[in-house]
C-alpha positions as CSV (number, residue, x, y, z in Angstrom):
1,M,6.5,-38.6,22.2
2,A,3.0,-38.2,21.3
3,R,2.4,-35.4,23.2
4,L,4.7,-33.7,22.6
5,S,4.1,-34.6,18.1
6,R,0.7,-32.9,19.2
7,I,2.2,-29.8,20.4
8,I,4.1,-29.4,17.5
9,R,1.6,-30.2,14.8
10,R,-1.1,-28.2,16.1
11,D,2.1,-25.0,15.7
12,V,2.5,-25.7,12.5
13,C,-0.7,-26.3,11.3
14,E,-2.0,-22.7,12.2
15,E,-4.9,-21.5,11.1
16,M,-4.8,-18.2,9.0
17,I,-8.3,-16.7,7.1
18,E,-7.7,-14.1,4.1
19,V,-10.3,-11.4,3.8
20,Y,-10.0,-9.4,0.3
21,L,-12.1,-5.9,0.1
22,D,-11.2,-4.1,-3.8
23,D,-11.1,-0.2,-4.1
24,A,-14.8,-0.4,-4.6
25,E,-15.8,-1.5,-0.9
26,C,-12.9,1.1,0.8
27,K,-11.9,3.7,-0.3
28,N,-8.5,3.9,2.3
29,F,-6.9,0.3,3.0
30,S,-4.9,2.3,5.6
31,E,-7.8,2.8,6.7
32,A,-8.8,-0.9,7.2
33,D,-4.6,-1.7,9.0
34,R,-4.8,0.5,11.9
35,W,-8.9,-0.5,12.3
36,A,-7.9,-4.6,12.6
37,R,-4.4,-3.7,14.2
38,E,-6.7,-1.3,17.1
39,C,-9.8,-4.5,17.4
40,C,-8.3,-7.7,16.3
41,D,-6.0,-9.6,18.6
42,S,-5.7,-12.0,15.6
43,Y,-5.0,-10.0,12.4
44,R,-1.4,-10.5,10.2
45,G,-1.2,-8.4,8.5
46,V,-2.7,-6.9,4.5
47,D,-1.3,-7.1,1.1
48,V,-2.3,-4.5,-1.3
49,Q,-1.4,-5.9,-4.9
50,D,-2.5,-4.1,-8.4
51,V,-5.2,-5.6,-9.9
52,S,-5.4,-2.7,-12.7
53,D,-3.4,-4.4,-15.5
54,V,-6.3,-8.0,-15.1
55,S,-9.7,-5.9,-13.6
56,Y,-12.1,-3.8,-15.6
57,V,-13.5,-3.3,-11.6
58,A,-10.7,-2.8,-9.5
59,D,-6.7,-1.4,-9.8
60,E,-6.2,-2.6,-5.7
61,I,-7.3,-4.8,-3.8
62,A,-5.8,-5.3,-0.1
63,V,-6.0,-9.4,1.3
64,Y,-6.1,-9.1,5.6
65,V,-5.0,-11.5,7.1
66,F,-6.1,-12.9,10.5
67,G,-5.1,-15.8,13.0
68,N,-9.0,-17.3,13.8
69,S,-12.9,-17.0,11.7
70,A,-14.1,-14.4,14.7
71,D,-11.4,-11.5,14.6
72,A,-12.0,-12.0,10.3
73,A,-16.5,-11.8,10.2
74,M,-15.6,-8.8,13.2
75,F,-13.7,-6.5,9.9
76,T,-16.1,-8.4,7.0
77,M,-18.8,-7.2,8.9
78,R,-17.2,-3.5,9.1
79,W,-15.5,-3.3,6.1
80,K,-18.0,-5.3,3.8
81,G,-20.8,-4.7,5.5
82,N,-22.9,-1.2,6.2
83,D,-21.0,0.3,8.9
84,R,-18.5,2.6,7.0
């Protein structure tokens, strides 16, 4: 019984890592979404928010969600680094 509860607990505590990009860092959020779907097995999706009414810097911010830190790091290096 204790082993079963550990397995259930592991499923509940699934890791989620969020990477934030604004429209100054990435002009095309859908291109980054397509790249993440093709290259990152743990990619869960993207949510784009309009922040133009509360931010002087960005009009939109995209939140990309990953299931492991390796994929999140690879995405961050690709889209926040100089490799664009």
